[in-house]
C-alpha positions, 0 to 999 in steps of 0.5 A, spaced: 500 500 500 502 506 498 503 512 503 498 517 502 500 522 507 503 529 505 507 529 512 510 524 516 508 523 523 511 522 529 510 517 535 507 521 541 503 519 547 499 525 548 492 526 552 487 530 548 479 531 548 475 530 542 470 536 542 463 536 538 456 539 538 459 546 539 463 544 545 457 541 549 460 534 548 467 531 549 471 525 549 478 523 552 483 520 547 490 519 546 494 521 540 499 516 538 502 519 532 502 527 530 504 531 524 502 538 521 497 535 517 493 529 522 494 525 527 492 517 529 488 517 535 486 512 540 479 512 544 475 507 548 473 501 543 466 502 544 466 510 542 464 512 536 467 519 533 463 524 529 466 525 522 468 532 524 470 535 531 475 539 534 481 536 537 484 539 543 491 537 545 493 537 553 497 543 553 497 545 546 492 548 541 485 546 539 485 543 531 479 542 527 479 535 524 476 530 520 476 523 520 479 520 514 480 512 517 477 508 522 480 502 525 479 497 530 484 500 534 485 507 532 482 512 528 486 517 523 484 524 522 486 530 518 487 537 520 482 542 516 488 547 517 495 546 517 498 547 524 500 542 529 
């Protein structure tokens, strides 16, 4: 399978929140990989993400994001603005 990412990701282990419904709902997650263009997230197995949301990195920026890959162990997202 060919690499489709525009940016290479760096392995990290960082807490974050997925915020949606105009800030009224939030889910805790862990960022496993991070790049200026996207991230790989791990949530509880039973949790389902909305297609678009804000990713609030602990001690970091808030980034608008969209799901681009859903897997059994992790979810890949791309940032809607180039800014990680």
